Residue frames relative to the residue before (quaternion, step in Angstrom):
aa qw qx qy qz dx dy dz
M 1.0000 0.0000 0.0000 0.0000 0.00 0.00 0.00
G 0.3171 -0.7804 0.5130 0.1649 3.60 -0.70 1.07
L 0.5925 -0.5570 0.4425 0.3781 3.52 -1.31 0.25
K 0.2295 -0.7568 0.5967 0.1364 3.55 -1.05 0.78
K 0.4710 -0.6533 0.5085 0.3047 3.53 -1.09 0.71
S 0.4522 -0.6707 0.5204 0.2738 3.53 -0.99 0.88
P 0.4827 -0.6763 0.4626 0.3090 3.62 -0.89 0.83
N 0.6292 0.5535 -0.3296 0.4349 3.60 1.21 -0.39
I 0.6307 0.5152 -0.3399 0.4703 3.59 1.21 -0.34
M 0.3448 -0.7560 0.5215 0.1940 3.56 -0.66 1.14
V 0.3433 -0.7181 0.5702 0.2033 3.55 -0.86 1.01
K 0.2837 -0.7510 0.5729 0.1653 3.56 -0.87 0.98
K 0.0247 -0.8067 0.5893 -0.0369 3.54 -0.66 1.17
I 0.1543 -0.7816 0.6011 0.0623 3.53 -0.98 0.94
F 0.1592 -0.7322 0.6555 0.0943 3.51 -1.09 0.87
I 0.0987 -0.8003 0.5909 0.0238 3.58 -0.76 1.05
K 0.0933 -0.7657 0.6356 0.0320 3.55 -0.76 1.11
T 0.1520 -0.8153 0.5579 0.0316 3.54 -0.69 1.14
F 0.1447 -0.7521 0.6397 0.0649 3.52 -0.92 1.04
G 0.7760 0.4343 -0.2517 0.3819 3.56 -1.17 0.49
C 0.8455 -0.3118 0.2144 0.3769 3.45 -1.38 -0.54
Q 0.7373 -0.3942 0.3258 0.4415 3.53 -1.39 -0.06
M 0.5976 0.5585 -0.3668 0.4432 3.59 1.07 -0.64
N 0.6530 0.4968 -0.3230 0.4717 3.58 1.01 -0.71
E 0.5875 0.5404 -0.3688 0.4762 3.60 1.10 -0.59
Y 0.6446 0.5133 -0.3066 0.4764 3.55 0.96 -0.90
D 0.6702 0.5027 -0.2989 0.4570 3.58 0.87 -0.97
S 0.6312 0.5274 -0.3364 0.4586 3.60 0.99 -0.78
N 0.6345 0.5124 -0.3246 0.4790 3.59 1.03 -0.75
R 0.6640 0.4963 -0.3059 0.4682 3.60 0.94 -0.86
I 0.6185 0.5285 -0.3432 0.4694 3.59 1.03 -0.75
F 0.6709 0.4822 -0.3135 0.4682 3.58 0.87 -0.88
D 0.6232 0.5351 -0.3434 0.4554 3.60 0.95 -0.82
T 0.6608 0.5049 -0.2963 0.4697 3.57 1.09 -0.71
V 0.7305 0.4366 -0.2642 0.4539 3.63 0.73 -0.99
K 0.4891 0.6292 -0.4435 0.4102 3.60 1.22 -0.21
K 0.6235 0.5765 -0.3308 0.4116 3.57 1.09 -0.73
I 0.7312 0.3338 -0.2401 0.5444 3.61 1.19 -0.34
G 0.7219 -0.5296 0.2188 0.3878 3.54 1.16 0.69
F 0.4838 0.6665 -0.4531 0.3414 3.61 1.16 0.24
E 0.1983 -0.7204 0.6535 0.1211 3.50 -1.21 0.75
K 0.4498 -0.6728 0.5110 0.2897 3.57 -1.11 0.66
T 0.0745 -0.7696 0.6319 0.0529 3.53 -1.12 0.75
E 0.3499 -0.7166 0.5646 0.2126 3.55 -1.12 0.71
K 0.6371 0.4851 -0.3135 0.5104 3.58 1.32 -0.15
Y 0.3400 -0.7829 0.4838 0.1934 3.57 -0.19 1.26
E 0.6376 0.5478 -0.3401 0.4217 3.61 1.05 -0.66
D 0.6524 0.4998 -0.3136 0.4756 3.63 1.24 -0.30
A 0.5512 0.6627 -0.3757 0.3404 3.57 1.24 -0.32
N 0.1684 -0.7340 0.6391 0.1563 3.52 -1.22 0.58
C 0.7045 0.2288 -0.2431 0.6263 3.53 1.36 0.38
Y 0.0807 -0.7978 0.5974 -0.0139 3.58 -0.67 1.16
L 0.0380 -0.8260 0.5615 -0.0319 3.57 -0.44 1.23
L 0.1518 -0.7524 0.6364 0.0767 3.54 -0.97 0.96
N 0.1301 -0.7643 0.6280 0.0665 3.57 -0.67 1.10
T 0.1685 -0.8743 0.4551 0.0056 3.52 -0.24 1.37
C 0.2610 -0.7210 0.6244 0.1489 3.50 -1.38 0.44
H 0.3079 -0.7996 0.4963 0.1397 3.58 -0.79 0.99
I 0.5913 0.6435 -0.3586 0.3280 3.59 1.17 -0.40
R 0.6301 0.5496 -0.3412 0.4294 3.60 1.06 -0.60
D 0.6182 -0.5237 0.4292 0.3992 3.55 -1.26 0.42
K 0.8614 0.0886 -0.0874 0.4925 3.53 -1.09 0.80
A 0.1700 0.8243 -0.5239 0.1314 3.60 1.08 0.63
K 0.6562 0.5156 -0.3062 0.4581 3.55 0.92 -0.94
E 0.6742 0.4980 -0.2995 0.4558 3.58 0.89 -0.89
K 0.5997 0.5546 -0.3598 0.4510 3.60 1.10 -0.63
V 0.6206 0.5357 -0.3359 0.4637 3.57 1.07 -0.74
Y 0.6888 0.4715 -0.2919 0.4669 3.59 0.81 -0.95
H 0.6016 0.5431 -0.3499 0.4697 3.59 1.10 -0.66
E 0.6662 0.4978 -0.2988 0.4681 3.58 0.93 -0.91
I 0.6184 0.5263 -0.3446 0.4710 3.60 1.02 -0.74
G 0.6157 0.5425 -0.3346 0.4634 3.60 1.05 -0.74
R 0.6362 0.5180 -0.3153 0.4770 3.57 1.04 -0.80
V 0.6428 0.5204 -0.3189 0.4629 3.57 0.97 -0.88
K 0.6214 0.5433 -0.3406 0.4502 3.61 0.95 -0.81
K 0.6721 0.4938 -0.2959 0.4657 3.58 0.92 -0.91
I 0.6461 0.5368 -0.3165 0.4408 3.57 0.93 -0.92
F 0.7897 0.3290 -0.1467 0.4965 3.57 0.91 -0.97
R 0.2906 0.7834 -0.5047 0.2172 3.60 1.21 0.30
E 0.7716 0.3303 -0.1619 0.5189 3.59 0.94 -0.91
K 0.6872 0.4417 -0.2645 0.5125 3.60 1.27 0.04
K 0.6479 -0.4743 0.4018 0.4403 3.54 -1.33 0.04
K 0.4993 -0.6719 0.4661 0.2862 3.56 -0.89 1.00
P 0.3544 -0.7162 0.5525 0.2371 3.60 -0.94 0.84
I 0.5551 -0.4955 0.5039 0.4388 3.54 -1.32 0.07
V 0.1525 -0.7951 0.5827 0.0700 3.60 -0.74 1.02
I 0.0512 -0.8045 0.5905 -0.0371 3.53 -0.64 1.22
V 0.1240 -0.7381 0.6575 0.0873 3.54 -1.01 0.88
A 0.0408 -0.7956 0.6033 -0.0380 3.54 -0.68 1.19
G 0.6622 0.5561 -0.3609 0.3493 3.55 -1.31 0.09
C 0.8101 -0.3480 0.2186 0.4182 3.49 -1.39 -0.23
V 0.6149 0.5124 -0.3623 0.4777 3.61 1.05 -0.63
A 0.6304 0.5310 -0.3271 0.4621 3.58 0.98 -0.82
Q 0.6550 0.5131 -0.3071 0.4619 3.58 0.95 -0.90
A 0.7099 0.4706 -0.2642 0.4526 3.58 0.87 -0.94
E 0.7784 0.3698 -0.1755 0.4759 3.58 0.93 -0.89
N 0.0181 0.8771 -0.4768 -0.0551 3.58 1.25 -0.62
Q 0.8556 0.1060 -0.0603 0.5031 3.64 -0.59 -1.11
E 0.5805 0.6020 -0.3719 0.4030 3.59 1.08 -0.66
M 0.6263 0.5418 -0.3380 0.4471 3.59 1.04 -0.74
L 0.6659 0.5026 -0.3018 0.4615 3.57 0.95 -0.88
K 0.6522 0.5025 -0.3111 0.4747 3.58 1.09 -0.70
R 0.7113 0.4770 -0.2605 0.4458 3.57 0.88 -0.95
E 0.8187 0.1455 -0.0489 0.5533 3.61 0.93 -0.83
P 0.2771 -0.8101 0.4977 0.1387 3.60 -0.12 1.28
Y 0.5678 0.6068 -0.3844 0.4021 3.62 1.19 -0.37
I 0.5984 0.5455 -0.3565 0.4662 3.61 1.22 -0.44
D 0.2533 -0.7922 0.5432 0.1149 3.56 -0.90 0.99
I 0.8065 0.0846 0.0080 0.5850 3.57 0.98 -0.90
V 0.0952 -0.7450 0.6587 0.0448 3.53 -1.09 0.88
I 0.0800 0.8122 -0.5690 0.1015 3.56 -0.68 1.09
G 0.3169 -0.7752 0.5249 0.1520 3.55 -0.79 1.09
P 0.7060 -0.4867 0.3172 0.4051 3.58 -1.26 0.35
Q 0.6651 0.5088 -0.3112 0.4493 3.58 1.08 -0.58
S 0.7353 0.4175 -0.2132 0.4894 3.60 1.26 -0.19
Y 0.3098 0.7876 -0.4969 0.1918 3.62 1.15 0.26
H 0.5975 0.5725 -0.3659 0.4258 3.58 1.11 -0.53
K 0.6830 0.4674 -0.2815 0.4856 3.60 1.25 -0.28
I 0.3937 0.7625 -0.4599 0.2282 3.60 1.23 0.02
N 0.6417 0.5191 -0.3418 0.4494 3.62 0.93 -0.78
E 0.6465 0.5139 -0.3098 0.4711 3.56 0.95 -0.88
A 0.6528 0.5111 -0.3153 0.4617 3.60 0.95 -0.85
I 0.6578 0.4991 -0.3130 0.4692 3.61 0.92 -0.86
L 0.6856 0.4848 -0.2930 0.4573 3.58 0.82 -0.96
N 0.6318 0.5154 -0.3319 0.4744 3.60 1.02 -0.75
H 0.6529 0.5101 -0.3185 0.4605 3.57 0.95 -0.83
L 0.6565 0.5092 -0.3141 0.4594 3.59 0.91 -0.85
K 0.6922 0.4819 -0.2728 0.4628 3.56 0.98 -0.84
N 0.8233 0.2907 -0.1116 0.4746 3.59 0.75 -1.08
K 0.2961 -0.7794 0.4907 0.2530 3.58 1.29 -0.34
K 0.4837 0.6339 -0.4488 0.4034 3.58 1.10 0.75
K 0.5733 -0.5698 0.4645 0.3620 3.53 -1.25 0.54
E 0.1730 -0.7763 0.6004 0.0836 3.56 -1.12 0.74
E 0.0171 -0.7738 0.6331 0.0034 3.56 -1.04 0.81
E 0.0256 0.7888 -0.6092 0.0775 3.55 -0.70 1.18
T 0.2349 0.7789 -0.5525 0.1810 3.58 -0.26 1.22
E 0.4707 0.6587 -0.4547 0.3712 3.59 1.23 0.24
F 0.3649 -0.7340 0.5370 0.1992 3.56 -1.17 0.60
D 0.0063 -0.7916 0.6066 -0.0724 3.54 -0.26 1.37
T 0.2512 -0.8486 0.4443 0.1394 3.56 0.24 1.32
I 0.6839 0.5121 -0.3246 0.4057 3.59 0.75 -0.92
S 0.7156 0.4286 -0.2790 0.4757 3.59 0.71 -0.98
K 0.6140 0.5689 -0.3533 0.4177 3.58 1.04 -0.72
F 0.7515 0.4073 -0.2399 0.4603 3.57 0.64 -1.07
N 0.5813 0.5470 -0.3773 0.4695 3.58 1.14 -0.46
Y 0.6892 0.4775 -0.2769 0.4694 3.57 0.93 -0.90
L 0.7314 0.4622 -0.2633 0.4267 3.59 0.67 -1.06
S 0.5972 0.5666 -0.3777 0.4239 3.59 1.11 -0.47
Q 0.6573 0.5065 -0.3027 0.4689 3.59 1.25 -0.35
I 0.6217 0.5343 -0.3386 0.4619 3.61 1.25 -0.29
K 0.1045 -0.7933 0.5989 0.0339 3.57 -0.85 0.99
N 0.3425 -0.7215 0.5679 0.1992 3.55 -0.93 0.94
K 0.0293 -0.8394 0.5412 -0.0396 3.57 -0.33 1.27
D 0.3844 0.7670 -0.4534 0.2415 3.60 1.24 0.22
S 0.8129 0.2124 -0.0904 0.5347 3.61 0.95 -0.74
K 0.3009 -0.7519 0.5601 0.1746 3.54 -0.92 0.92
V 0.6744 0.5086 -0.2869 0.4519 3.59 1.22 -0.41
S 0.8093 -0.0409 0.0690 0.5819 3.56 0.88 -0.92
S 0.0740 -0.7829 0.6162 0.0434 3.52 -1.29 0.29
F 0.4341 -0.6530 0.5463 0.2945 3.54 -1.26 0.42
L 0.0669 -0.7734 0.6251 0.0813 3.55 -1.24 0.41
T 0.5813 -0.6219 0.4112 0.3260 3.53 -1.18 0.63
I 0.0046 -0.7677 0.6406 0.0181 3.54 -0.97 0.91
Q 0.7705 -0.0218 -0.0006 0.6370 3.55 1.31 -0.31
E 0.2183 -0.7591 0.5943 0.1510 3.56 -1.15 0.55
G 0.7867 0.1944 -0.1883 0.5549 3.50 -0.86 0.98
C 0.4222 -0.6976 0.5210 0.2523 3.55 -1.29 -0.06
D 0.0972 -0.7874 0.6064 0.0533 3.55 -0.72 1.05
K 0.4599 -0.7241 0.3918 0.3326 3.55 1.42 0.19
F 0.6701 0.4631 -0.3074 0.4919 3.59 1.18 0.55
C 0.2763 0.7624 -0.5394 0.2269 3.62 1.05 0.62
H 0.4309 -0.7133 0.4926 0.2508 3.57 -0.88 0.90
F 0.7070 0.4587 -0.2563 0.4734 3.58 1.19 -0.45
C 0.5437 0.6724 -0.3755 0.3336 3.61 1.25 -0.25
V 0.4047 -0.7353 0.4955 0.2237 3.57 -0.66 1.14
V 0.5797 0.5821 -0.3831 0.4223 3.61 1.06 -0.61
L 0.6995 0.4644 -0.2774 0.4671 3.57 0.85 -0.92
I 0.5942 0.5504 -0.3700 0.4551 3.58 1.07 -0.63
L 0.6706 0.4878 -0.2947 0.4748 3.58 0.94 -0.89
V 0.6375 0.5121 -0.3252 0.4749 3.59 0.99 -0.78
D 0.6579 0.5158 -0.3103 0.4526 3.60 0.92 -0.89
Q 0.6381 0.5310 -0.3338 0.4465 3.61 1.02 -0.74
N 0.7222 0.4288 -0.2378 0.4878 3.58 1.10 -0.65
T 0.4669 0.7186 -0.4246 0.2922 3.61 1.22 -0.27
P 0.6568 0.5022 -0.3554 0.4361 3.70 0.76 -0.80
D 0.6292 0.5322 -0.3330 0.4583 3.60 1.02 -0.77
L 0.6579 0.5115 -0.3099 0.4577 3.55 0.97 -0.89
L 0.6785 0.5004 -0.2995 0.4467 3.59 0.96 -0.85
T 0.6805 0.4841 -0.3019 0.4598 3.62 0.97 -0.76
K 0.6555 0.5136 -0.3089 0.4596 3.59 1.15 -0.54
S 0.6657 0.5232 -0.3221 0.4235 3.62 1.13 -0.42
């Protein structure tokens, strides 16, 4: 006879929406692998989530505005329900950090790519203290010690691996930059 979940215990569900490149897909997987340790299950139904995470990309046009637009959608979805923990992660979070918390009170946690190892601590602190959390500092020693212990076990056929963290807009493999570079001479001759 197996163990049954008590109906009184709230299941923690996280919905992760990923914007941008393959690195962000990888980061979203690593974030989920991390939050599983504090009891989160992944959900594909955003309306079931009690934690809504946006993993953002800063390189596209109006990237920041896309985040705020998505937060507006989340507000509408949860207007009649209990508000989820809203986390903005990724390059937009890193670039905008405290400004995001000031501009949009619905956001609870802002965390940059260099701080993903602190996401559980940020979530638990937010749940305990009900205060906004911002983690965008780069603490190399604790980060690499922690992340080296996390294994991505979602796929038996393929997996992502880190080749860069965050976006410096100069990746040699990035298709966005290749397209931008192809259009640069036209832009320069027109100015």
